[in-house]
Backbone as a ProteinNet text record, in pm:
[ID]
protein_1_A
[PRIMARY]
MESKKRKELMEWLICILIALIIVAIIKAFIGFPTVVSGASMDSTLKDGQRLWVSRIGIEINKYPKKNDIITFEAPAEKAITKVNADLNNPVAIYNENGKGFFEKLISAISLFGETSYIKRVIGLPGDHVEIKDNSVYVNGQKLEENYLDPGTITTSKNGCFTDVVVPDGYVYVLGDHRDVSGDSRLFGCIPIDKIEGKAVFRFWPLNKWGSVK
[TERTIARY]
1073.5	1123.5	1138.6	1197.7	1215.5	1080.9	984.2	849.6	783.7	806.8	749.4	807.2	938.2	1001.3	947	929.7	873.6	732.4	655.6	518.6	517.2	607.7	615.6	657.1	754.6	799.2	686.2	609.5	497	392.1	367.2	270.8	316.7	448	500.9	488.1	517.7	506.8	362.5	268.7	127	86.5	133.9	102.3	158.1	282	344	266.4	226.9	151.3	18.5	-50.9	-178.7	-158.8	-50.4	-21.1	4.1	79	107.4	-19.7	-107.2	-234.4	-318.5	-321.2	-397.2	-341.6	-207.6	-144.3	-182.9	-178.2	-212.9	-357.7	-447.9	-590.3	-611.7	-546.8	-559.8	-508.7	-391.1	-334.5	-422	-475.7	-551.9	-687.9	-751.8	-891	-916	-823.3	-847.2	-750.6	-620.7	-524.2	-390.2	-299.1	-163.5	-93.5	11.1	87.7	191.6	229.2	336	411.4	529	613.5	634.1	615.2	638.6	789	829.4	970.3	988.2	1065	1089.3	1000.3	1013.3	947.3	837	793.6	700.2	562.1	528.1	395.7	400.1	517	518.6	423.2	344	346.2	250.2	176.2	75.2	137.1	234.5	298.7	449.7	515.1	659.3	731.4	855.6	940.9	948.8	928.2	938.9	809.3	705.2	577.3	516.9	440.6	382.6	231	177.7	36.1	-30	-162.6	-241.9	-310.7	-290.8	-349.9	-466.6	-584.7	-705.3	-734.4	-769.1	-811.7	-963.3	-1031.7	-1175.9	-1251.2	-1225.1	-1294.6	-1263.3	-1136.6	-1095.8	-1166.9	-1175.4	-1241.2	-1390.1	-1453.7	-1598.1	-1631.8	-1559.5	-1596.3	-1519	-1417	-1332.6	-1240.2	-1296.8	-1215.8	-1201.5	-1085.4	-1075.6	-1153.1	-1162	-1225.4	-1118.8	-1160.4	-1067.5	-1019	-892.6	-823.7	-783.8	-826.6	-777.4	-626.3	-558.4	-416	-403.3	-342.3	-335.7	-191.4	-172.7	-46.1	-69.4	33.4	22.1	159	159.6	285.1	355.6	485.2	562.7	572.2	555.2	568.4	710.4	724	856.8	936.1	867	931	894.2	992.5	965.7	937.6	989.2	965	969.6	859.6	851.6	895.2	989.6	1041.8	945.1	962.4	876.1	888	1004.2	1025.4	937.8	925	852	706.6	667.9	533.7	426.5	318.7	200.5	92.8	80.1	-11.5	-157.8	-183.6	-319.5	-353.3	-252.2	-270.5	-178.2	-214	-122.4	-117.7	-66	-70.5	69.6	82.1	209.7	244.6	374.2	424.3	462.5	414.4	447.2	501	592.7	643.8	553.6	448.2	348.4	405.1	505.8	562.3	690.4	718.2	846.1	853.5	740.6	740.6	719.1	803.4	783.9	686.4	659.8	562	601.7	728.8	772.2	772.7	804	797.5	653.9	559.2	418.3	372.5	421.3	384.3	438.2	565.1	625.8	553	516.1	442.5	308.3	244	111.3	116.2	223	228	307.7	383.1	464.5	380.1	410.9	340.9	385.3	500.6	552.5	565.8	580.4	573.9	668.1	621.8	702.4	715.1	803.1	818.9	688	646.7	519.2	539.9	449.8	444.6	320.7	326.5	209.9	184.5	63.7	29.1	-118.7	-158.4	-297.1	-369.9	-493.1	-573.5	-626.2	-596	-638.8	-747.4	-733.4	-829	-877.9	-1006.7	-1069.4	-1100.7	-1142.3	-1168.5	-1261.2	-1220	-1298.5	-1261.4	-1187.6	-1147.5	-1038.5	-1050.4	-946.3	-856.9	-734.2	-639.5	-537.3	-518.1	-419.8	-331.1	-203.4	-108.1	-69.2	-114.7	-86.1	-95.2	-29.1	-32.3	4.4	98.2	146.3	37.7	-66.2	-177.7	-228.5	-322.8	-386.3	-530.4	-571.8	-709	-769.8	-891.5	-964.7	-1097	-1114.8	-1235.1	-1256.6	-1145.3	-1149.7	-1156.2	-1168.2	-1178.8	-1047.8	-999.1	-876.9	-903.2	-816.6	-832.7	-791.1	-871.6	-834.5	-771.5	-641.1	-568.8	-521	-612.6	-583	-486.9	-465.3	-374	-227.9	-200.4	-62.6	-7.4	125.4	189.2	160.1	141.1	119.5	232.9	195	294.4	336.4	283.7	318.1	264.2	347.9	303.6	321.4	246	253.7	300.4	418.9	473.2	472.1	510.9	510.9	623.7	728.6	848.9	904.6	878.5	919.9	858.5	745.6	676.3	592.6	561.7	484.2	334	290.1	147.5	87.7	82.2	31.9	-94.3	-146.6	-273.3	-335.5	-406.2	-453.8	-598.4	-665.7	-795.6	-768.8	-808.6	-779.1	-858.1	-789.5	-860	-942.5	-1037.3	-1116.1	-1024.4	-1043.1	-961.1	-834.6	-821.4	-699.2	-732.1	-630.5	-642.1	-516	-531.2	-418.8	-380.2	-250.3	-204.8	-92.1	-87.7	20.2	65.2	192.9	242.3	215.8	200	171.6	293.2	412.1	533.1	569.4	510.1	513.3	653.4	743.4	877.3	958.9	934.3	1019.2	945.8	814.8	738.1	749.2	779	764	624.5	542.8	401.6	347.5	216	154.4	201.7	256.9	315.3	428.1	500.2	618.3	591.3	508.6	491.4	350.8	257.4	124.2	25.9	-91.4	-200.2	-178.2	-227.3	-206.1	-328.5	-308.2	-421.8	-476.8	-608	-668.6	-626.3	-589.3	-549.3	-409.5	-339.7	-210.7	-224.4	-345.6	-368.2	-374.6	-296.7	-292.2	-395.3	-420.5	-517.5	-512	-595.8	-606.7	-545.1	-457.2	-399.2	-506.8	-539.8	-652.2	-612.4	-498.8	-466.5	-315.3	-270.6	-128.6	-111.8	-29.4	-12.3	126.7	215.2	346.7	396.6	454.1	479.4	349.3	355.2	235.6	173.7	257.6	202.4	128.4	136.8	63.1	-47.1	-74.3	-175	-308.9	-368.3	-499.5	-522	-637.5	-675.5	-591.2	-575.8	-500.7	-597.7	-572.4	-662.1	-583.8
-5102.6	-5004	-4865.8	-4866.7	-4740	-4676.6	-4760.5	-4711.1	-4650.2	-4711.4	-4660.8	-4523.8	-4505.5	-4376.9	-4267.3	-4303.2	-4205.6	-4166.4	-4264.3	-4236.6	-4143.7	-4171.2	-4085.9	-3944.3	-3932.1	-3800.2	-3724.2	-3794.1	-3731.5	-3684.6	-3765.2	-3726.5	-3601.4	-3594.5	-3475	-3351.7	-3367.3	-3254.9	-3205	-3299	-3262.2	-3187.9	-3235.1	-3168.2	-3026.8	-3011.3	-2877.3	-2785.3	-2837	-2757.2	-2712	-2803.1	-2769.2	-2661.8	-2676.4	-2577.6	-2439.9	-2434.8	-2307.2	-2244.4	-2326	-2275.4	-2217.2	-2286.1	-2236	-2102.6	-2091.8	-1965.1	-1853.5	-1884	-1782.7	-1737.7	-1830.3	-1796.8	-1710.6	-1749.2	-1670.4	-1528.2	-1515.7	-1383.7	-1301.6	-1364.1	-1291.1	-1245.3	-1323.6	-1294.2	-1267.1	-1306.7	-1290.1	-1190.8	-1216.5	-1123.8	-1189	-1114	-1164	-1078.4	-1131	-1051.4	-966.7	-856.5	-773.5	-707.1	-656.4	-589.8	-445.6	-351.9	-210.7	-188.1	-124.8	-95.9	54	116.7	259.4	341.7	474.1	566.2	649	613	699.2	706	609	611.2	645.4	686.6	741	860.1	881.6	816.1	697.4	667.9	562.4	423.7	399.4	269.4	286.3	199.6	208.1	101	132.2	37.9	-94.7	-204.9	-337.3	-393.8	-311.9	-364.5	-457.3	-554.4	-653.7	-639.5	-644.5	-616.3	-728.9	-736.1	-819.4	-726.9	-755.4	-676.3	-753.8	-693.2	-759.5	-718.8	-818.5	-790.4	-795.4	-835.3	-859.5	-731.9	-622.1	-497.2	-444.5	-459.2	-412	-491.8	-622.6	-707.3	-675.1	-644.9	-621.1	-480	-381	-240.7	-174.6	-240.8	-190.3	-79.9	26.5	137.7	128.5	170.6	187.2	311.3	334.4	454.6	557.2	683.7	785.6	752.5	779	752.2	606.2	517.1	379.6	378.5	288.7	266.7	145	164	58.1	24.6	-95.7	-130.5	-141.9	-108.3	-113.8	-136.8	-187.8	-210.8	-77.5	-74.5	48.9	88.5	216.9	261.3	241.2	234.2	222.4	351.3	464.7	594.6	646.2	655.8	698.5	847.5	923.6	1068.4	1113.7	1169.3	1217.5	1364.5	1395.7	1532.2	1624.1	1752.1	1850.4	1843	1803.5	1791.8	1679.8	1570.6	1453.5	1445.7	1531.5	1523.4	1568.7	1492.6	1531.2	1570.4	1699.4	1746.1	1726.1	1700.1	1668.1	1520.7	1444.6	1301.7	1264.7	1307.9	1297.6	1159	1062.3	923.7	865.7	765.7	697.8	613.2	594.6	519	378.1	279.3	139.3	76.1	-18.1	-93.7	-213.6	-193	-298.9	-422.3	-403.1	-517.4	-567.6	-519.7	-553.7	-693	-756.2	-885.8	-999.6	-1100.6	-1221.4	-1314.4	-1427.6	-1523.4	-1572	-1610.1	-1666.5	-1562	-1436.3	-1329	-1309	-1313.2	-1299.3	-1417.1	-1537.1	-1655.1	-1647.6	-1606.6	-1593.5	-1488.1	-1377.4	-1271.7	-1322.6	-1405.9	-1456	-1549.4	-1631.2	-1729.3	-1682.7	-1573.5	-1524.9	-1443.9	-1453.1	-1371.9	-1226.9	-1203.2	-1066.6	-1008.7	-1093.4	-1048.4	-935.6	-844.6	-732.7	-627.5	-529	-420.3	-344.6	-322.2	-255.1	-130.4	-34.3	84.5	75.2	144.7	155.2	302.6	350.7	492.5	504.7	628.7	657.4	718.8	674.7	728.3	867	964.4	1103.2	1145	1104.8	1145.8	1030.4	1031.2	932.9	997.2	919.2	975.5	1096.9	1202.9	1325.8	1427.3	1385.3	1478.7	1573.4	1698.6	1797.9	1808.1	1757.5	1756.5	1867.4	1947.7	2056.3	2049.5	2069.6	2085.6	2233.1	2304.7	2447.2	2492.9	2602.8	2660.6	2556.8	2467.6	2363.3	2264.4	2251.4	2162.6	2093.7	2001.4	1930.9	1977.9	2010.2	2050.9	1953.1	1909.6	1823.3	1890.7	1919.5	1989.5	2121.8	2188.1	2320.8	2322.5	2204.7	2197	2144.8	2216.7	2173.7	2046.1	1947.1	1821.7	1837.6	1781.1	1772	1634.2	1631.9	1504.7	1472.7	1422.9	1396	1280.4	1201.9	1088.4	1130.1	1254.7	1301.9	1347.4	1343.4	1397.2	1546.4	1597.3	1741.8	1821.6	1928.6	2013.8	1971.7	1857.3	1811.2	1907.5	1940.4	2021.4	1940.5	1976.8	1907.9	2006.3	1982	2065.7	1987.5	2053.5	1989.6	1888.7	1899.1	1818.1	1831.7	1946.1	1972.1	1873.7	1815.2	1726.4	1802.2	1735.3	1797.5	1789.7	1691.5	1660.8	1709.9	1839.8	1900.1	1982.4	1978.2	2044.7	1965.6	1858.4	1765.3	1725.1	1685.7	1618.3	1470.1	1388.2	1244.7	1182.6	1117.5	1057	935.2	899	778.7	657.3	568.1	448.9	465.1	578	607.2	661.1	660.1	723.1	805.1	906.6	991.9	951.5	924	873.2	958.7	965.2	1033	946.3	956.6	895.5	986.7	929.7	1010.5	1089.9	1041.7	1116.8	1199.5	1313.8	1390.5	1436.5	1454.6	1502.7	1399.7	1271.7	1168.9	1083.8	1092.5	1002.5	1037.5	935.5	946.9	899.5	985.8	951.6	1020.6	1039.2	1093.1	1233.3	1305.1	1434.4	1420.7	1308.9	1287	1198.5	1093	998.7	996.9	1071.1	1078.1	979.9	972	889.7	742	656.9	512.7	445.4	361.6	289.2	185.9	171.1	80	-65	-99.1	-237.5	-267.8	-166.6	-188.4	-194.6	-170.7	-178.8	-325.6	-361.1	-499.3	-526.9	-427.8	-447.7	-336.3	-349.8	-252	-309.8	-231.5	-272.7	-263.1	-375.8	-377.9	-416.4	-488	-539.9	-545	-499.1	-505.5	-618.1	-717.1	-830.5	-836.1	-743.8	-735	-591.6	-542	-607.6	-629.2	-719.1	-759	-643	-548.5	-436.9	-336.2	-355	-270.5	-349.2	-468.1	-557.6	-483.6	-487.7	-427.5	-375.3	-316.1	-267.2	-147.1	-129	-16.5	91.5	214.8	326.7	441
-558.3	-462.9	-527.7	-649.4	-721.2	-753.8	-790.7	-821.8	-698.5	-582.4	-457.4	-423.9	-443.5	-417.2	-508.8	-636.8	-730.6	-689.6	-643.7	-599.8	-478.8	-382.6	-263.7	-301	-392.4	-437.8	-504.2	-587.3	-655.4	-554.8	-451.7	-348.6	-275.3	-244.4	-177.6	-267.4	-395.7	-487.9	-497.8	-500.2	-505.9	-378.5	-262.9	-135.6	-132.3	-179.7	-183.5	-276	-391.9	-487.8	-428.3	-360.9	-297.2	-190.4	-111.1	-6.5	-66.2	-176.7	-242.3	-297.8	-351.5	-404.2	-290.8	-176.5	-60.9	-14	-7.1	32.5	-63.7	-194.6	-294.8	-280.4	-253.6	-238.2	-114.2	-3.7	119.4	97.7	34.3	10.8	-83.2	-184.7	-285.6	-236.6	-147.4	-113.1	35	121.3	265.8	327.8	319.3	375.6	397.9	459.9	481.3	586.3	651.8	747.2	675.5	737.5	682.5	796.5	764.8	863.5	821.1	913.3	885.1	872.1	763.5	739.9	718.9	806.6	793.7	885	872.5	965.7	901.1	781.3	709	771.8	859.9	923.1	1072.1	1123.1	1259.6	1260.6	1363.2	1492.1	1502.9	1400.4	1406.2	1409.4	1321.8	1310.8	1315.8	1390.1	1408.2	1327.2	1294.4	1222.7	1298.3	1226.1	1286.4	1340.1	1350	1396.2	1290.5	1337.1	1247.2	1243.9	1122.2	1101.1	1022.4	1038.3	947.1	848.4	720.3	612.2	553.5	556	506.6	362.5	281	143.4	128.6	232.1	220.4	182.9	254.6	225.1	87.3	44.8	-88	-196.1	-177.5	-276.9	-287.6	-173.8	-173.8	-223	-168.7	-194.1	-306.6	-358.1	-465.6	-415.9	-357.5	-306.8	-155.5	-102.3	43	84.6	214.4	266.4	303	311.6	356.5	497.4	520.9	647.7	665.7	576.8	583.7	562.8	633.9	611.3	521	405.7	305.9	270.5	219.5	156.9	7	-69.3	-215	-276.2	-396.7	-467.7	-490.2	-460.6	-475.9	-623	-653.7	-792.4	-845.1	-976.6	-1037.5	-1019	-1024.5	-1004.6	-866.6	-777	-639.3	-629.7	-724.5	-727.9	-872.7	-919.4	-1057.4	-1060.5	-1146	-1153.4	-1226.3	-1205.1	-1270.7	-1422.3	-1469.6	-1614.6	-1672.3	-1596.5	-1646.5	-1601	-1507.4	-1449.8	-1548.3	-1555.1	-1632.1	-1531.2	-1506.6	-1403.2	-1441.7	-1569	-1611.9	-1588.8	-1556.6	-1529.1	-1412.6	-1290.7	-1175.2	-1113	-1187	-1141	-1131.3	-1044.3	-1024.8	-1146.9	-1167.8	-1282.3	-1238.4	-1312.2	-1287.7	-1415.5	-1399.4	-1513.3	-1535.5	-1611.6	-1629.6	-1696.9	-1781.9	-1853.9	-1791.1	-1669	-1607.6	-1547.7	-1520.9	-1453.7	-1552.5	-1538.2	-1615	-1545.8	-1609.5	-1556	-1416.9	-1400.7	-1272.9	-1162.1	-1196.1	-1097.3	-1049.3	-1141.5	-1104.5	-1018.3	-1052.6	-976.4	-833.9	-820.4	-688	-606.5	-670.5	-601.5	-551.9	-630.7	-593.9	-474.3	-463.2	-356.5	-235.4	-252.2	-141.1	-44.5	84.6	183.6	177.8	119.9	120.6	-20	-121.6	-259.2	-293.6	-379.4	-423.2	-311.9	-337.6	-241.5	-228.4	-104.7	-79.2	4.8	-11.3	72.5	160.1	274	360.7	388.3	355.6	368.4	407.3	432.5	468.2	348.1	325.5	214.8	253.1	169.4	191.8	93.7	-31.5	-133.8	-218.4	-250.4	-337.7	-473.1	-572.1	-704.3	-699.2	-768.8	-774.4	-668.6	-565.2	-459.8	-510	-468.8	-497.3	-374.4	-387	-275.8	-295.9	-190.9	-195.2	-71.1	-92.7	16.4	19	119.6	127.8	273.2	301.5	436.4	542.7	508.6	600.7	644.4	561.9	594.6	468.4	488.2	377.4	365.8	244.3	217.4	117.1	144.4	52.1	19.7	-108.1	-155.3	-81	-57.8	2.8	154.1	217.1	361.5	421.6	523.3	590.3	669.1	651.1	723.6	869.6	957.5	1098.1	1118.7	1124.3	1126.4	1268.5	1348.6	1488.9	1508.3	1403.9	1412.4	1401.6	1363.9	1351.4	1485.2	1498.6	1618.2	1629.5	1751.6	1769.4	1706.1	1636.9	1574.2	1434.7	1387	1252.3	1147.1	1050.8	937.6	809	708.3	579.4	473.4	421.9	315	183.8	79	-52.7	-68.5	12.5	-4	-145.5	-207.2	-345.4	-444.7	-405.4	-496.6	-597.6	-707.1	-814.7	-792.2	-711.5	-704.2	-572.4	-559.6	-435.4	-458.2	-577.7	-610	-724.6	-688.4	-790.4	-764.6	-870.7	-861.2	-885	-790.1	-797.6	-912.5	-1007	-1120.5	-1078.7	-1163.6	-1141.5	-1143.3	-1047.1	-1040.6	-959	-889.5	-814.7	-676.2	-587.4	-456.2	-430	-345.4	-305.4	-164	-141.6	-12.2	43.9	176.9	248.4	364.5	400.9	522.8	641.2	760.1	878.4	925.4	896	928.6	805.3	794	670	628.7	725.2	691.3	613.8	638.3	577.8	474.5	470.6	385	237	157	12.7	-22.7	-81.2	-101	-224.9	-231.6	-352.5	-387.1	-292.2	-323.9	-424.8	-416	-499.6	-620.6	-602.7	-714.2	-773.1	-717	-775	-711.8	-770.8	-717.5	-751.4	-662.7	-673.7	-736.9	-839.6	-898.2	-800.7	-799.7	-702.7	-726.8	-850.2	-873.8	-821.3	-769.4	-704.3	-552.4	-501.7	-357.7	-316.5	-214.1	-168.8	-59.6	24.5	131.2	234	335.1	443.1	570.4	633.4	761.3	868.9	930.8	1024.8	1167	1180.9	1313.9	1333.4	1449.2	1485.6	1588.2	1553.8	1644.2	1707.8	1670.2	1734.4	1728.8	1838.8	1966.6	2046.4	2140.7	2214.1	2293	2338.2	2415.1	2326.5	2195	2099.6	2028	2079	2019.4	2007	1887.3	1870.9	1731.2	1708.2	1576.8	1537.1	1406.9	1351.1	1310.4	1354.7	1322.2	1262.1
[MASK]
+++++++++++++++++++++++++++++++++++++++++++++++++++++++++++++++++++++++++++++++++++++++++++++++++++++++++++++++++++++++++++++++++++++++++++++++++++++++++++++++++++++++++++++++++++++++++++++++++++++++++++++++++++++

């Protein structure tokens, strides 16, 4: 009887392990659900809305496209001060050695993992991004940002990274609600290996069901 119980327990443990591995594979290569938290992407995405984030395009193409809405691991420094900013290397700071083995394992199998940000891609490697005259300029051309609420202006928010060339391996991101968004203006460009995926579909609330643009 005792042997039978041990066998049943072992079978359950094996089933749980297999399930966790499947979840990790789906998250790593296919996608995962997420919940919008905060107002940084108004008017496009509202607090509490639920999205499907796809990893397929990121895995295939390496880089997202301009105007894609992406999720990425939040930087360790939410705002880099002028004293600490390296304008010759305008990149976000991450604590690469901050995670232990079990933290990495939990992140891999969790649907929600570490704290994530959701923003819009504005600049790709080599692009010259400028925030000036209450607007965004990329390679000298003013962006026509039809996805923003009418009357929206883009200021520096006293950030250090408002006139940068995006380094290789990085992207420059902004939130659609420019007044409240903490983004590349404050923390710099995001490394592509911190990008989790592209927001492609909104499944809640039901009256907003459809693709994310």
